[in-house]
C-alpha positions as CSV (number, residue, x, y, z in Angstrom):
1,M,138.6,98.7,47.3
2,K,138.5,96.2,50.1
3,K,140.6,98.4,52.3
4,N,138.2,101.3,51.7
5,M,135.2,99.1,52.6
6,I,136.9,98.1,55.9
7,L,137.7,101.7,56.7
8,T,134.1,102.8,55.9
9,L,132.7,99.9,58.0
10,A,135.0,100.8,60.9
11,A,133.9,104.5,60.7
12,T,130.3,103.5,60.7
13,L,130.7,101.2,63.7
14,T,132.5,104.0,65.6
15,V,129.6,106.5,64.9
16,L,127.0,103.9,65.9
17,A,128.9,103.1,69.1
18,F,129.2,106.8,70.0
19,A,125.5,107.4,69.3
20,A,124.6,104.5,71.6
21,C,126.8,105.8,74.3
22,Q,125.2,109.2,74.0
23,R,121.7,107.7,74.2
24,A,122.7,105.7,77.3
25,E,124.2,108.7,78.9
26,N,121.1,110.9,78.2
27,Q,118.9,108.1,79.5
28,E,120.9,107.9,82.7
29,Q,120.8,111.6,83.3
30,E,117.1,112.2,82.4
31,T,115.7,114.1,85.4
32,N,112.2,113.5,86.6
33,E,110.1,115.2,89.3
34,A,107.7,113.6,91.8
35,Y,105.2,114.9,94.3
36,I,104.3,113.1,97.6
37,D,101.5,114.2,99.9
38,A,103.2,114.0,103.3
39,T,100.7,116.1,105.2
40,S,99.7,113.2,107.5
41,K,102.0,112.5,110.4
42,T,101.2,108.8,110.4
43,T,101.0,107.9,106.7
44,W,103.9,106.5,104.7
45,T,103.8,107.0,100.9
46,Y,105.8,104.3,99.0
47,F,107.5,105.2,95.7
48,S,109.2,103.2,93.0
49,L,112.2,105.1,91.4
50,S,112.5,102.6,88.5
51,K,108.8,103.0,87.6
52,G,108.6,106.6,88.6
53,T,105.3,106.3,90.5
54,V,103.7,106.1,93.9
55,V,103.0,102.4,94.7
56,G,100.7,103.0,97.6
57,T,100.4,104.1,101.2
58,G,100.5,102.6,104.7
59,E,99.9,103.7,108.2
60,E,102.7,103.7,110.9
61,N,101.5,100.6,112.7
62,D,102.7,97.0,113.0
63,T,100.3,95.6,110.5
64,D,100.9,98.0,107.6
65,N,104.7,98.1,108.3
66,A,104.8,94.3,108.0
67,L,102.9,94.3,104.8
68,W,105.2,96.8,103.1
69,A,108.3,95.2,104.6
70,A,107.4,92.1,102.7
71,R,107.1,93.9,99.3
72,G,109.9,94.5,96.8
73,D,108.1,97.0,94.5
74,W,109.1,100.2,96.3
75,D,112.5,102.0,96.8
76,L,111.8,104.9,99.1
77,A,108.9,106.1,101.3
78,V,108.1,109.4,102.9
79,C,106.2,110.3,106.1
80,R,106.4,114.0,106.9
81,Y,110.2,114.7,106.7
82,N,111.2,111.1,107.5
83,V,112.4,108.7,104.7
84,R,112.5,104.9,104.4
85,T,114.5,102.8,102.0
86,N,113.6,99.2,101.2
87,S,116.4,97.8,103.3
88,G,117.4,96.8,106.9
89,A,114.7,97.3,109.5
90,S,112.2,98.4,106.8
91,S,112.4,95.1,104.9
92,S,111.6,91.5,105.9
93,T,113.0,90.1,102.6
94,A,116.6,91.2,102.8
95,A,116.0,93.8,100.2
96,K,119.1,95.6,99.0
97,G,118.0,99.2,99.1
98,G,119.8,101.9,101.1
99,V,121.0,105.5,100.9
100,Y,124.3,107.3,100.4
101,V,124.8,111.0,101.3
102,S,126.5,112.9,98.5
103,K,128.7,116.0,99.0
104,E,128.1,117.1,95.4
105,S,125.2,119.1,93.9
106,F,122.5,117.4,92.0
107,D,123.7,118.6,88.6
108,S,127.4,117.8,89.2
109,L,126.7,114.3,90.4
110,K,127.1,112.4,87.1
111,K,128.0,108.9,88.3
112,L,128.1,106.8,91.4
113,P,131.2,107.6,93.5
114,K,133.6,104.6,93.8
115,D,133.6,104.9,97.6
116,A,129.8,105.2,97.9
117,S,128.6,103.2,101.0
118,F,124.9,102.6,101.4
119,A,123.3,102.8,104.8
120,S,120.4,100.5,105.6
121,D,117.3,101.5,107.6
122,E,117.4,101.2,111.4
123,I,114.9,101.4,114.3
124,V,115.0,105.0,115.6
125,T,113.6,105.7,119.0
126,S,112.6,109.2,120.0
127,K,110.7,110.9,122.8
128,G,108.0,113.4,122.2
129,M,104.9,114.9,123.6
130,S,103.0,111.7,122.8
131,G,105.6,109.5,124.5
132,T,108.4,107.3,123.2
133,T,108.1,106.0,119.7
134,S,110.3,103.5,117.7
135,V,110.1,103.8,113.9
136,A,112.0,102.1,111.1
137,Q,113.6,104.7,108.9
138,S,116.7,105.7,107.0
139,M,119.3,108.4,107.7
140,A,117.9,110.5,104.8
141,T,115.4,113.3,105.6
142,V,113.3,115.5,103.3
143,I,114.5,118.6,105.1
144,T,116.9,119.4,108.0
145,F,116.3,121.9,110.8
146,M,118.3,124.9,112.0
147,T,119.7,124.1,115.5
148,N,120.9,126.1,118.5
149,E,124.5,125.7,119.8
150,D,123.3,122.9,122.2
151,G,121.9,120.9,119.3
152,S,118.2,121.7,120.0
153,K,115.9,122.8,117.2
154,V,115.4,126.5,116.7
155,M,111.7,127.3,117.5
156,P,109.7,128.1,115.5
157,P,111.2,125.6,113.2
158,V,113.5,126.8,110.4
159,Y,113.7,124.4,107.5
160,L,117.0,123.8,105.7
161,K,117.7,122.0,102.5
162,A,118.7,118.4,102.8
163,P,121.8,117.1,101.0
164,V,121.6,115.3,97.7
165,Y,121.1,111.5,98.2
166,V,121.8,108.4,96.1
167,F,119.2,105.7,96.7
168,R,119.8,102.1,95.7
169,T,116.8,100.2,94.5
170,A,115.3,97.3,96.4
171,D,116.8,94.8,94.0
172,G,120.3,96.4,94.4
173,A,120.6,96.8,90.6
174,Q,120.0,100.5,90.1
175,Y,121.0,103.8,91.6
176,Y,119.2,107.2,91.6
177,K,120.3,110.6,92.7
178,V,117.6,112.4,94.6
179,E,117.2,116.0,95.6
180,F,114.2,117.1,97.8
181,T,113.2,120.5,96.4
182,Q,110.1,121.3,98.3
183,Y,108.5,120.7,101.7
184,Q,106.0,123.6,101.8
185,D,103.4,124.6,99.2
186,D,102.8,128.2,98.1
187,N,100.6,128.7,101.2
188,K,103.5,127.6,103.5
189,E,101.6,124.4,104.4
190,T,104.1,121.7,105.3
191,G,104.1,118.2,104.1
192,H,103.9,119.0,100.4
193,V,107.0,117.2,99.2
194,K,108.6,117.4,95.8
195,F,111.9,115.8,94.7
196,Q,113.8,115.5,91.5
197,Y,115.6,112.3,90.6
198,A,117.7,110.7,87.8
199,R,119.3,107.4,87.3
200,I,123.1,107.2,87.5
201,Q,125.7,104.4,87.2
């Protein structure tokens, strides 16, 4: 009798443990979609992956950049096709965000690769028609561009899909796979960004 009770208890605990693991796995792989209005060439939209919401916006200037660099409630930001993470040059609080470029598809990426290395944001200097600009941003981009053999962009621009990224949250405690799925709306207007994301471990 006692032996049967022990076996029954062990079986029940096994079932409960399996169910808990299944719930955790389903929670980690729950995919969400977000939209960001990136039609402005000077506005950064800040997003919290853990909360699944836009936190706010800021202009590309010293004042707004400093305000957002001091905040820890955002994980990624988008301005046109550029992306920030809460790390490196985009943070004044030593936030632990960053981005890793995956070689896997969104669906096949089930867990954080053991060799994943996260790049922090850096100051990127570029020359354009309006002069030389220096912007804090990450290596991630919403889209990539088709290029000629010499590395210059094909004109008019041809937009290509960006790779799947893994973003680390500002507190360094969570990881999210992210795939940018849209940069143009149905009318072919650029700056209408959509991405899907899911937490992984």
